[in-house]
C-alpha positions, 0 to 999 in steps of 0.5 A: 821754607829755609834759613841758617843761622849762626848763633848769637855771640853772646851766648858762645860761654853758654855753649862752652859749658853745656854740651847738647849743640846740634852737630851740623850732619843731624840739622840737615838730616831733620831738616830733611825728616821736617819736610817728609813729613811736611809732604805726608801729613796725617790726621788725629788718631791716624798718624800711622806713617809719623809713627812708623818714621819716628820710632824707626828714626830712635830704635836706629839710635838704640832706643825702644819707643813703645806705640801708644794703645791706639796704634798711634804716637808713643812713648821712650826714655832715654835712660832708666826712668823709676816710675815712682820718683818723679824725676823725670824731665818730659819732652812733649811733640805732637804728630797730627795734622789739619784736614785742610789744603796744602795752598803753599806755590813752590814750595817743594815739600808741599803736601802730597795728601789732598785736604790735609796739611801741617798748618799748625807746625806740628811737624816741627814740633816732633821733628825738635823732640825727635833732634833732642832725643838724638842729641840727648840719646848720645850723651846718654851713652857718652854717660853725659846726662845726669837724668833719664828723660821722656819723650812722648810723641801724642797723637789727636792734639787736634781731637777735642778733648785731644790725644794727651788724656789718652797718653796720659792713660797710657803711662806718659806721666808715670816718672815724670816731674816735669813736661815741656814742650813749644809750639811754633808762633810766625809773630817772632822770629826764628833765634828768639822763643816767647815765655809767659808765666801762667796761663799762655793759651786759652780754655776752648770747648766745641759747641753743636746746636740743632734747632727744630720748628713746625716749618711753613711759607714765608708769607705766614710766619706768625702761624710757625717757628720762624726757624731762620730769625730763631737760629739768628737771633740764637747767633747774636743774642747769645754771645752777648748774654754770656758776655754779661753773666761773667767777669769780663777779666775772663775773655769767655767768648762764644764765636760762630763757624758754622751756619746752615738752615733752609734751602728755598727762599719762601719756603721757613725751614723744620732744622737748623744747625749753628757750630761754634767754639767757646773760648775762655781766658780765666779757668773758673770761668771755664768750670762754669762755661757749659751751664751758662752757655745752655742756660742762654742758648734754651733761653733765646730758642724758648724766646722764639718757639724754637725746639733746641738740642745742645751738644756741648763738647768739653775740649781742653783747660788753659796750658798754665805755666809753672814758673820755675819751669818758665824759668828753666827754659828762659835760662835753657835759651839764654844758655844756648843763644843770649838773654836777647833771644827771650821774649814775653808774650801774650795769652792767646786765645788758642786752646792745647792739649798740652795743658792736660799734662800740666794738670798732673805735672808742673810744665810749661810751654815755650812759644818757638819762633818761626817767622824769618827774620826781616819778613812781616807778612805772617803765614799764620796758624792754621791757615793752607799757606803757613810754613816755618822758619827751618833753623827753628829746628835747631834753636828747639833742638837746643833749647829742649836739651839746655831745659833737660841738662840744666834742669838736673844741675839745678835738682842736684845742687 
């Protein structure tokens, strides 16, 4: 889905005053690069082809990327980074895909890998950071980059608790003072971004439960543990119980995605499995969630004489945007495309492991509009037909380059 719009005339002065606009030749190359990634999606910690493609293009630009310890993902600096000063601005992209089929029709660049798709826009995020890297590298060669920049191409965002922790352990934040990222938003028009101070995503954990009972005949449920009923009560009662044990403003929600129980209509089974997610808008409530949720499951299971085994998998905290960095992104977008290209956005219940970086340094994530202007149909994230208006690539690149340059000006003023 390709569309290239003209820059906002209101931003002409900003373009003239600020270098780092995306040349047309490079824009075309980036669209082709994104389409290649889209056709060859790789799951978390398996992104070997993706990593190699990014590495080759950065090396062609004269940069020296360093592949992370797990063999996928990489870090690359533009300029000389002092690991102590904390003066570096980092740009982060996630590079993994999802284990779902690509269902787009009549799309020349649909996935060629069965049951794999870039249905969350990570191919766009990767291309945006790559494009910004190539523009900033050129500015550095021309002596126009006032501060060094760190590029983080992170694997396994979709794998809880996320590949961000591994990237941090490999030194991704050494010397970094601020970090920025974008995430595709199919509800925002291409050419625009959404910003929010404070929490912009939610905490997300994974919940896996096994219920056990002796089994029996459906004619005599009173002589055994009616495990199907027990599982059904866990599904319905646990979210209700949790909802009454925490401030409703925290948005703590238990939602089930899978239940597997039984094989025959007249047999009470011995085993049931349930899995789902725990999501939370508030970071303090998130810290309390495991104990509350586990206690509620145990209470309901015990009431129905089922033995429960619970695997509560800690995921990610909310992404909490720093106010100063949000102001920086606002100024950068305004410089490129005018003030009306920025809109306010709401906190979502989606999870994002960008939050782990923000536990260490201030930063912010912007929502990058990828909906073709005028189109009302939403090709939602994590759906097989997801696609992005590729004009968003230019927007993301120029947002990042402007943010880097404005950040340097602000911190040297």
